[in-house]
N, CA, C and O atoms as CSV, one atom per row, in Angstrom:
chain,resi,resn,atom,element,x,y,z
A,1,MET,N,N,38.974,30.326,-66.872
A,1,MET,CA,C,39.839,30.908,-65.888
A,1,MET,C,C,39.162,31.114,-64.554
A,1,MET,O,O,39.723,31.798,-63.698
A,2,PRO,N,N,37.994,30.562,-64.333
A,2,PRO,CA,C,37.414,30.768,-63.007
A,2,PRO,C,C,38.370,30.297,-61.915
A,2,PRO,O,O,38.905,29.190,-61.968
A,3,GLN,N,N,38.569,31.155,-60.937
A,3,GLN,CA,C,39.407,30.812,-59.797
A,3,GLN,C,C,38.546,30.822,-58.553
A,3,GLN,O,O,37.854,31.801,-58.275
A,4,LEU,N,N,38.589,29.730,-57.803
A,4,LEU,CA,C,37.832,29.617,-56.555
A,4,LEU,C,C,38.801,29.774,-55.392
A,4,LEU,O,O,39.764,29.016,-55.270
A,5,THR,N,N,38.545,30.753,-54.543
A,5,THR,CA,C,39.334,30.965,-53.337
A,5,THR,C,C,38.433,30.601,-52.162
A,5,THR,O,O,37.401,31.234,-51.936
A,6,ILE,N,N,38.835,29.582,-51.423
A,6,ILE,CA,C,37.973,29.004,-50.388
A,6,ILE,C,C,38.598,29.226,-49.012
A,6,ILE,O,O,39.772,28.935,-48.784
A,7,ARG,N,N,37.772,29.752,-48.100
A,7,ARG,CA,C,38.170,29.911,-46.701
A,7,ARG,C,C,37.184,29.148,-45.832
A,7,ARG,O,O,36.005,29.032,-46.164
A,8,GLY,N,N,37.680,28.632,-44.719
A,8,GLY,CA,C,36.794,27.997,-43.751
A,8,GLY,C,C,36.419,26.558,-44.051
A,8,GLY,O,O,35.610,25.969,-43.334
A,9,ILE,N,N,36.995,25.979,-45.101
A,9,ILE,CA,C,36.766,24.566,-45.431
A,9,ILE,C,C,38.139,23.955,-45.701
A,9,ILE,O,O,38.849,24.419,-46.593
A,10,PRO,N,N,38.523,22.930,-44.953
A,10,PRO,CA,C,39.849,22.334,-45.154
A,10,PRO,C,C,40.043,21.787,-46.574
A,10,PRO,O,O,39.114,21.263,-47.190
A,11,ALA,N,N,41.251,21.921,-47.064
A,11,ALA,CA,C,41.581,21.446,-48.416
A,11,ALA,C,C,41.267,19.964,-48.580
A,11,ALA,O,O,40.850,19.537,-49.656
A,12,GLU,N,N,41.461,19.178,-47.526
A,12,GLU,CA,C,41.189,17.738,-47.618
A,12,GLU,C,C,39.722,17.484,-47.940
A,12,GLU,O,O,39.398,16.557,-48.683
A,13,ARG,N,N,38.840,18.300,-47.386
A,13,ARG,CA,C,37.406,18.152,-47.648
A,13,ARG,C,C,37.085,18.547,-49.089
A,13,ARG,O,O,36.291,17.878,-49.750
A,14,ILE,N,N,37.687,19.615,-49.573
A,14,ILE,CA,C,37.461,20.060,-50.957
A,14,ILE,C,C,37.972,19.014,-51.943
A,14,ILE,O,O,37.351,18.777,-52.979
A,15,ARG,N,N,39.097,18.392,-51.624
A,15,ARG,CA,C,39.643,17.358,-52.519
A,15,ARG,C,C,38.658,16.228,-52.723
A,15,ARG,O,O,38.633,15.623,-53.794
A,16,GLU,N,N,37.841,15.927,-51.716
A,16,GLU,CA,C,36.868,14.835,-51.813
A,16,GLU,C,C,35.886,15.040,-52.974
A,16,GLU,O,O,35.449,14.072,-53.596
A,17,VAL,N,N,35.546,16.277,-53.259
A,17,VAL,CA,C,34.546,16.567,-54.301
A,17,VAL,C,C,35.121,17.329,-55.484
A,17,VAL,O,O,34.385,17.672,-56.409
A,18,SER,N,N,36.417,17.600,-55.472
A,18,SER,CA,C,36.985,18.494,-56.491
A,18,SER,C,C,36.771,17.999,-57.922
A,18,SER,O,O,36.428,18.796,-58.795
A,19,GLN,N,N,36.963,16.717,-58.180
A,19,GLN,CA,C,36.836,16.242,-59.560
A,19,GLN,C,C,35.402,16.359,-60.089
A,19,GLN,O,O,35.192,16.997,-61.120
A,20,PRO,N,N,34.408,15.765,-59.415
A,20,PRO,CA,C,33.050,15.911,-59.958
A,20,PRO,C,C,32.562,17.363,-59.929
A,20,PRO,O,O,31.798,17.780,-60.800
A,21,MET,N,N,32.999,18.121,-58.939
A,21,MET,CA,C,32.596,19.523,-58.855
A,21,MET,C,C,33.139,20.306,-60.053
A,21,MET,O,O,32.399,21.053,-60.694
A,22,LEU,N,N,34.426,20.135,-60.356
A,22,LEU,CA,C,35.007,20.861,-61.477
A,22,LEU,C,C,34.431,20.407,-62.811
A,22,LEU,O,O,34.273,21.216,-63.725
A,23,GLU,N,N,34.116,19.126,-62.930
A,23,GLU,CA,C,33.496,18.656,-64.174
A,23,GLU,C,C,32.144,19.334,-64.390
A,23,GLU,O,O,31.830,19.749,-65.505
A,24,GLU,N,N,31.348,19.447,-63.335
A,24,GLU,CA,C,30.045,20.096,-63.468
A,24,GLU,C,C,30.194,21.589,-63.723
A,24,GLU,O,O,29.487,22.146,-64.563
A,25,LEU,N,N,31.103,22.240,-63.010
A,25,LEU,CA,C,31.288,23.684,-63.203
A,25,LEU,C,C,31.825,23.992,-64.605
A,25,LEU,O,O,31.425,24.979,-65.222
A,26,ALA,N,N,32.723,23.153,-65.100
A,26,ALA,CA,C,33.251,23.344,-66.454
A,26,ALA,C,C,32.146,23.198,-67.498
A,26,ALA,O,O,32.108,23.950,-68.472
A,27,ALA,N,N,31.248,22.235,-67.298
A,27,ALA,CA,C,30.127,22.063,-68.231
A,27,ALA,C,C,29.230,23.301,-68.214
A,27,ALA,O,O,28.762,23.742,-69.263
A,28,ILE,N,N,28.994,23.854,-67.047
A,28,ILE,CA,C,28.166,25.063,-66.945
A,28,ILE,C,C,28.833,26.232,-67.672
A,28,ILE,O,O,28.165,27.010,-68.352
A,29,CYS,N,N,30.159,26.348,-67.522
A,29,CYS,CA,C,30.902,27.457,-68.141
A,29,CYS,C,C,31.284,27.185,-69.589
A,29,CYS,O,O,31.799,28.067,-70.275
A,30,GLU,N,N,31.032,25.960,-70.055
A,30,GLU,CA,C,31.390,25.552,-71.412
A,30,GLU,C,C,32.889,25.734,-71.674
A,30,GLU,O,O,33.309,26.325,-72.669
A,31,CYS,N,N,33.679,25.196,-70.728
A,31,CYS,CA,C,35.131,25.236,-70.868
A,31,CYS,C,C,35.702,23.954,-70.268
A,31,CYS,O,O,34.966,23.145,-69.703
A,32,GLY,N,N,36.988,23.777,-70.390
A,32,GLY,CA,C,37.633,22.593,-69.836
A,32,GLY,C,C,37.909,22.749,-68.348
A,32,GLY,O,O,37.979,23.864,-67.832
A,33,THR,N,N,38.064,21.621,-67.664
A,33,THR,CA,C,38.376,21.667,-66.237
A,33,THR,C,C,39.753,22.288,-65.992
A,33,THR,O,O,40.027,22.790,-64.901
A,34,ASP,N,N,40.612,22.253,-67.003
A,34,ASP,CA,C,41.945,22.831,-66.854
A,34,ASP,C,C,41.925,24.356,-66.798
A,34,ASP,O,O,42.962,24.977,-66.565
A,35,ASN,N,N,40.775,24.957,-67.005
A,35,ASN,CA,C,40.644,26.411,-66.890
A,35,ASN,C,C,40.453,26.858,-65.443
A,35,ASN,O,O,40.515,28.053,-65.156
A,36,PHE,N,N,40.222,25.922,-64.536
A,36,PHE,CA,C,39.910,26.246,-63.144
A,36,PHE,C,C,41.131,26.137,-62.244
A,36,PHE,O,O,42.060,25.372,-62.502
A,37,MET,N,N,41.096,26.928,-61.183
A,37,MET,CA,C,42.073,26.825,-60.105
A,37,MET,C,C,41.302,26.929,-58.803
A,37,MET,O,O,40.434,27.788,-58.647
A,38,ILE,N,N,41.631,26.043,-57.865
A,38,ILE,CA,C,41.025,26.094,-56.536
A,38,ILE,C,C,42.135,26.390,-55.532
A,38,ILE,O,O,43.109,25.644,-55.436
A,39,ASP,N,N,41.983,27.468,-54.795
A,39,ASP,CA,C,42.917,27.810,-53.728
A,39,ASP,C,C,42.184,27.695,-52.404
A,39,ASP,O,O,41.191,28.385,-52.172
A,40,CYS,N,N,42.674,26.825,-51.542
A,40,CYS,CA,C,42.099,26.654,-50.205
A,40,CYS,C,C,42.987,27.413,-49.229
A,40,CYS,O,O,44.140,27.045,-49.005
A,41,MET,N,N,42.445,28.463,-48.660
A,41,MET,CA,C,43.204,29.334,-47.781
A,41,MET,C,C,43.086,28.877,-46.327
A,41,MET,O,O,41.988,28.618,-45.835
A,42,GLU,N,N,44.200,28.785,-45.666
A,42,GLU,CA,C,44.199,28.521,-44.228
A,42,GLU,C,C,44.206,29.880,-43.547
A,42,GLU,O,O,45.160,30.646,-43.683
A,43,THR,N,N,43.146,30.174,-42.821
A,43,THR,CA,C,43.025,31.475,-42.181
A,43,THR,C,C,42.801,31.304,-40.684
A,43,THR,O,O,42.334,30.264,-40.219
A,44,THR,N,N,43.142,32.335,-39.958
A,44,THR,CA,C,42.876,32.392,-38.536
A,44,THR,C,C,41.861,33.497,-38.316
A,44,THR,O,O,42.115,34.655,-38.646
A,45,SER,N,N,40.723,33.146,-37.765
A,45,SER,CA,C,39.673,34.128,-37.508
A,45,SER,C,C,39.597,34.408,-36.017
A,45,SER,O,O,39.760,33.515,-35.186
A,46,VAL,N,N,39.344,35.674,-35.701
A,46,VAL,CA,C,39.288,36.106,-34.316
A,46,VAL,C,C,38.013,36.905,-34.108
A,46,VAL,O,O,37.641,37.735,-34.938
A,47,PHE,N,N,37.346,36.643,-32.984
A,47,PHE,CA,C,36.152,37.404,-32.603
A,47,PHE,C,C,36.167,37.577,-31.089
A,47,PHE,O,O,36.349,36.615,-30.343
A,48,ALA,N,N,35.975,38.802,-30.652
A,48,ALA,CA,C,35.896,39.130,-29.217
A,48,ALA,C,C,37.092,38.573,-28.442
A,48,ALA,O,O,36.940,38.042,-27.341
A,49,GLY,N,N,38.262,38.701,-29.025
A,49,GLY,CA,C,39.469,38.276,-28.343
A,49,GLY,C,C,39.724,36.786,-28.355
A,49,GLY,O,O,40.665,36.318,-27.713
A,50,GLN,N,N,38.919,36.037,-29.062
A,50,GLN,CA,C,39.058,34.582,-29.106
A,50,GLN,C,C,39.257,34.113,-30.547
A,50,GLN,O,O,38.732,34.704,-31.491
A,51,ARG,N,N,40.018,33.049,-30.688
A,51,ARG,CA,C,40.133,32.394,-31.993
A,51,ARG,C,C,38.840,31.623,-32.231
A,51,ARG,O,O,38.379,30.897,-31.350
A,52,VAL,N,N,38.248,31.776,-33.425
A,52,VAL,CA,C,36.990,31.117,-33.769
A,52,VAL,C,C,37.142,30.437,-35.124
A,52,VAL,O,O,38.045,30.749,-35.900
A,53,ASP,N,N,36.233,29.496,-35.389
A,53,ASP,CA,C,36.230,28.842,-36.697
A,53,ASP,C,C,35.939,29.878,-37.783
A,53,ASP,O,O,35.121,30.779,-37.599
A,54,THR,N,N,36.615,29.731,-38.898
A,54,THR,CA,C,36.380,30.611,-40.039
A,54,THR,C,C,35.100,30.190,-40.739
A,54,THR,O,O,34.906,29.006,-41.017
A,55,TYR,N,N,34.231,31.139,-41.025
A,55,TYR,CA,C,32.972,30.846,-41.697
A,55,TYR,C,C,33.255,30.402,-43.136
A,55,TYR,O,O,34.072,31.025,-43.815
A,56,PRO,N,N,32.603,29.343,-43.614
A,56,PRO,CA,C,32.818,28.871,-44.988
A,56,PRO,C,C,32.417,29.943,-46.018
A,56,PRO,O,O,31.263,30.365,-46.083
A,57,PHE,N,N,33.393,30.360,-46.805
A,57,PHE,CA,C,33.189,31.414,-47.789
A,57,PHE,C,C,34.003,31.100,-49.030
A,57,PHE,O,O,35.179,30.746,-48.943
A,58,ILE,N,N,33.363,31.232,-50.196
A,58,ILE,CA,C,34.044,30.979,-51.471
A,58,ILE,C,C,33.892,32.197,-52.356
A,58,ILE,O,O,32.787,32.689,-52.587
A,59,GLU,N,N,35.029,32.675,-52.848
A,59,GLU,CA,C,35.025,33.791,-53.801
A,59,GLU,C,C,35.380,33.225,-55.173
A,59,GLU,O,O,36.366,32.503,-55.322
A,60,ILE,N,N,34.571,33.557,-56.164
A,60,ILE,CA,C,34.787,33.096,-57.532
A,60,ILE,C,C,35.220,34.297,-58.357
A,60,ILE,O,O,34.461,35.253,-58.520
A,61,SER,N,N,36.427,34.248,-58.870
A,61,SER,CA,C,36.946,35.313,-59.731
A,61,SER,C,C,36.863,34.815,-61.164
A,61,SER,O,O,37.371,33.745,-61.497
A,62,TRP,N,N,36.201,35.623,-62.021
A,62,TRP,CA,C,36.026,35.176,-63.401
A,62,TRP,C,C,35.590,36.323,-64.293
A,62,TRP,O,O,35.324,37.429,-63.822
A,63,PHE,N,N,35.518,36.042,-65.604
A,63,PHE,CA,C,34.926,36.959,-66.556
A,63,PHE,C,C,33.419,36.700,-66.536
A,63,PHE,O,O,32.988,35.547,-66.536
A,64,GLU,N,N,32.634,37.744,-66.519
A,64,GLU,CA,C,31.173,37.615,-66.403
A,64,GLU,C,C,30.612,36.714,-67.500
A,64,GLU,O,O,31.015,36.798,-68.660
A,65,ARG,N,N,29.684,35.858,-67.113
A,65,ARG,CA,C,29.041,34.925,-68.043
A,65,ARG,C,C,27.525,35.065,-68.028
A,65,ARG,O,O,26.824,34.260,-68.641
A,66,GLY,N,N,27.013,36.068,-67.341
A,66,GLY,CA,C,25.572,36.306,-67.303
A,66,GLY,C,C,24.924,35.735,-66.049
A,66,GLY,O,O,25.454,34.827,-65.409
A,67,THR,N,N,23.772,36.289,-65.718
A,67,THR,CA,C,23.065,35.925,-64.490
A,67,THR,C,C,22.659,34.455,-64.467
A,67,THR,O,O,22.808,33.794,-63.440
A,68,GLU,N,N,22.153,33.939,-65.569
A,68,GLU,CA,C,21.709,32.541,-65.595
A,68,GLU,C,C,22.871,31.590,-65.316
A,68,GLU,O,O,22.741,30.664,-64.515
A,69,THR,N,N,24.003,31.819,-65.974
A,69,THR,CA,C,25.184,30.973,-65.756
A,69,THR,C,C,25.684,31.131,-64.333
A,69,THR,O,O,26.044,30.145,-63.691
A,70,ARG,N,N,25.710,32.354,-63.833
A,70,ARG,CA,C,26.160,32.602,-62.462
A,70,ARG,C,C,25.273,31.875,-61.459
A,70,ARG,O,O,25.774,31.276,-60.508
A,71,ASP,N,N,23.957,31.923,-61.666
A,71,ASP,CA,C,23.027,31.228,-60.770
A,71,ASP,C,C,23.238,29.714,-60.799
A,71,ASP,O,O,23.254,29.066,-59.753
A,72,ARG,N,N,23.398,29.157,-61.993
A,72,ARG,CA,C,23.623,27.716,-62.122
A,72,ARG,C,C,24.938,27.314,-61.462
A,72,ARG,O,O,25.009,26.291,-60.780
A,73,PHE,N,N,25.975,28.119,-61.665
A,73,PHE,CA,C,27.288,27.880,-61.086
A,73,PHE,C,C,27.197,27.885,-59.560
A,73,PHE,O,O,27.713,26.982,-58.901
A,74,ALA,N,N,26.543,28.897,-59.006
A,74,ALA,CA,C,26.412,29.017,-57.546
A,74,ALA,C,C,25.642,27.841,-56.966
A,74,ALA,O,O,26.018,27.313,-55.919
A,75,PHE,N,N,24.566,27.422,-57.633
A,75,PHE,CA,C,23.771,26.293,-57.162
A,75,PHE,C,C,24.602,25.011,-57.160
A,75,PHE,O,O,24.601,24.267,-56.179
A,76,ALA,N,N,25.319,24.752,-58.271
A,76,ALA,CA,C,26.123,23.529,-58.388
A,76,ALA,C,C,27.255,23.517,-57.360
A,76,ALA,O,O,27.496,22.497,-56.714
A,77,LEU,N,N,27.932,24.620,-57.212
A,77,LEU,CA,C,29.035,24.702,-56.255
A,77,LEU,C,C,28.522,24.469,-54.833
A,77,LEU,O,O,29.130,23.719,-54.069
A,78,THR,N,N,27.427,25.097,-54.482
A,78,THR,CA,C,26.836,24.925,-53.155
A,78,THR,C,C,26.435,23.473,-52.921
A,78,THR,O,O,26.636,22.943,-51.829
A,79,LYS,N,N,25.870,22.829,-53.936
A,79,LYS,CA,C,25.471,21.420,-53.830
A,79,LYS,C,C,26.663,20.539,-53.467
A,79,LYS,O,O,26.540,19.654,-52.620
A,80,HIS,N,N,27.801,20.767,-54.091
A,80,HIS,CA,C,28.989,19.957,-53.814
A,80,HIS,C,C,29.544,20.240,-52.418
A,80,HIS,O,O,30.044,19.330,-51.756
A,81,ILE,N,N,29.463,21.466,-51.977
A,81,ILE,CA,C,29.927,21.812,-50.629
A,81,ILE,C,C,29.007,21.181,-49.583
A,81,ILE,O,O,29.480,20.684,-48.561
A,82,HIS,N,N,27.709,21.199,-49.831
A,82,HIS,CA,C,26.766,20.534,-48.920
A,82,HIS,C,C,27.041,19.027,-48.855
A,82,HIS,O,O,26.865,18.413,-47.803
A,83,ALA,N,N,27.471,18.430,-49.971
A,83,ALA,CA,C,27.715,16.985,-50.034
A,83,ALA,C,C,28.854,16.543,-49.107
A,83,ALA,O,O,28.930,15.370,-48.742
A,84,ILE,N,N,29.738,17.473,-48.723
A,84,ILE,CA,C,30.823,17.100,-47.808
A,84,ILE,C,C,30.487,17.503,-46.368
A,84,ILE,O,O,31.360,17.546,-45.501
A,85,GLY,N,N,29.207,17.795,-46.133
A,85,GLY,CA,C,28.753,18.041,-44.776
A,85,GLY,C,C,28.826,19.478,-44.299
A,85,GLY,O,O,28.586,19.758,-43.125
A,86,ILE,N,N,29.153,20.388,-45.195
A,86,ILE,CA,C,29.160,21.813,-44.843
A,86,ILE,C,C,27.747,22.318,-45.081
A,86,ILE,O,O,27.294,22.404,-46.222
A,87,GLU,N,N,27.052,22.653,-43.998
A,87,GLU,CA,C,25.631,22.992,-44.106
A,87,GLU,C,C,25.357,24.395,-44.599
A,87,GLU,O,O,24.312,24.646,-45.200
A,88,GLU,N,N,26.276,25.314,-44.356
A,88,GLU,CA,C,26.044,26.697,-44.774
A,88,GLU,C,C,27.332,27.265,-45.353
A,88,GLU,O,O,28.403,27.138,-44.760
A,89,VAL,N,N,27.214,27.886,-46.504
A,89,VAL,CA,C,28.365,28.486,-47.179
A,89,VAL,C,C,27.883,29.723,-47.931
A,89,VAL,O,O,26.766,29.754,-48.447
A,90,GLU,N,N,28.727,30.724,-47.983
A,90,GLU,CA,C,28.417,31.922,-48.759
A,90,GLU,C,C,29.382,32.010,-49.924
A,90,GLU,O,O,30.546,31.623,-49.820
A,91,LEU,N,N,28.874,32.532,-51.048
A,91,LEU,CA,C,29.668,32.705,-52.263
A,91,LEU,C,C,29.602,34.160,-52.702
A,91,LEU,O,O,28.604,34.843,-52.473
A,92,ALA,N,N,30.668,34.625,-53.329
A,92,ALA,CA,C,30.671,35.954,-53.934
A,92,ALA,C,C,31.458,35.876,-55.235
A,92,ALA,O,O,32.477,35.190,-55.318
A,93,PHE,N,N,30.979,36.578,-56.235
A,93,PHE,CA,C,31.644,36.603,-57.532
A,93,PHE,C,C,32.412,37.918,-57.676
A,93,PHE,O,O,31.878,39.003,-57.448
A,94,LYS,N,N,33.678,37.784,-58.062
A,94,LYS,CA,C,34.500,38.942,-58.401
A,94,LYS,C,C,34.638,38.922,-59.920
A,94,LYS,O,O,35.148,37.959,-60.492
A,95,ILE,N,N,34.185,39.978,-60.559
A,95,ILE,CA,C,34.133,40.013,-62.025
A,95,ILE,C,C,35.346,40.749,-62.583
A,95,ILE,O,O,35.624,41.891,-62.216
A,96,TYR,N,N,36.059,40.071,-63.475
A,96,TYR,CA,C,37.175,40.696,-64.184
A,96,TYR,C,C,36.694,41.242,-65.515
A,96,TYR,O,O,35.818,40.664,-66.158
A,97,SER,N,N,37.269,42.342,-65.914
A,97,SER,CA,C,37.000,42.944,-67.217
A,97,SER,C,C,38.145,42.550,-68.153
A,97,SER,O,O,39.315,42.658,-67.787
A,98,GLU,N,N,37.808,42.097,-69.347
A,98,GLU,CA,C,38.834,41.633,-70.282
A,98,GLU,C,C,39.827,42.724,-70.651
A,98,GLU,O,O,40.985,42.423,-70.939
A,99,ASP,N,N,39.401,43.989,-70.649
A,99,ASP,CA,C,40.329,45.067,-70.991
A,99,ASP,C,C,41.200,45.494,-69.808
A,99,ASP,O,O,42.111,46.305,-69.973
A,100,ALA,N,N,40.926,44.955,-68.618
A,100,ALA,CA,C,41.725,45.265,-67.429
A,100,ALA,C,C,42.450,44.031,-66.898
A,100,ALA,O,O,42.960,44.046,-65.777
A,101,TYR,N,N,42.498,42.968,-67.690
A,101,TYR,CA,C,43.164,41.709,-67.312
A,101,TYR,C,C,44.346,41.521,-68.254
A,101,TYR,O,O,44.193,41.603,-69.473
A,102,TYR,N,N,45.519,41.269,-67.694
A,102,TYR,CA,C,46.736,41.188,-68.499
A,102,TYR,C,C,47.385,39.815,-68.348
A,102,TYR,O,O,47.406,39.239,-67.260
A,103,ILE,N,N,47.908,39.306,-69.447
A,103,ILE,CA,C,48.681,38.070,-69.459
A,103,ILE,C,C,50.045,38.418,-70.041
A,103,ILE,O,O,50.149,38.851,-71.188
A,104,ASN,N,N,51.079,38.225,-69.246
A,104,ASN,CA,C,52.449,38.575,-69.661
A,104,ASN,C,C,52.543,39.997,-70.191
A,104,ASN,O,O,53.220,40.255,-71.186
A,105,GLY,N,N,51.854,40.921,-69.514
A,105,GLY,CA,C,51.948,42.328,-69.859
A,105,GLY,C,C,51.085,42.772,-71.023
A,105,GLY,O,O,51.130,43.936,-71.419
A,106,LYS,N,N,50.294,41.856,-71.581
A,106,LYS,CA,C,49.442,42.197,-72.715
A,106,LYS,C,C,47.980,42.096,-72.309
A,106,LYS,O,O,47.568,41.138,-71.654
A,107,ARG,N,N,47.211,43.086,-72.703
A,107,ARG,CA,C,45.794,43.113,-72.370
A,107,ARG,C,C,45.089,41.923,-72.990
A,107,ARG,O,O,45.242,41.646,-74.180
A,108,PHE,N,N,44.310,41.217,-72.168
A,108,PHE,CA,C,43.648,39.974,-72.572
A,108,PHE,C,C,42.764,40.156,-73.786
A,108,PHE,O,O,42.751,39.296,-74.667
A,109,ASN,N,N,42.020,41.255,-73.860
A,109,ASN,CA,C,41.086,41.427,-74.979
A,109,ASN,C,C,41.809,41.714,-76.302
A,109,ASN,O,O,41.166,41.773,-77.350
A,110,LEU,N,N,43.128,41.893,-76.268
A,110,LEU,CA,C,43.877,42.125,-77.499
A,110,LEU,C,C,44.681,40.902,-77.937
A,110,LEU,O,O,45.343,40.922,-78.975
A,111,LEU,N,N,44.615,39.848,-77.141
A,111,LEU,CA,C,45.372,38.628,-77.491
A,111,LEU,C,C,44.671,37.850,-78.589
A,111,LEU,O,O,45.159,36.801,-79.010
């Protein structure tokens, strides 16, 4: 269920690497590629009264898989973003708790 929310990188650029990127990330997470969702957000950033380019930022929402897996995931994701010419990108992980995640009104850890 890892969900990637991407700002500051056009969807067309992400599509260029989406297949090999998701295959590698799925292998790291030991799940299928169908567990992933990529949302490319179109945002307008403003600084000092001017419209500016949005800084490349990716938020990964998922159930915690441990520091080693998180590090490998971050490295692989960054590698694919660099491959499309984005020289600098920041990532942040948002951790979901299984007892606070619901599917159709039912707590995930009880399914």
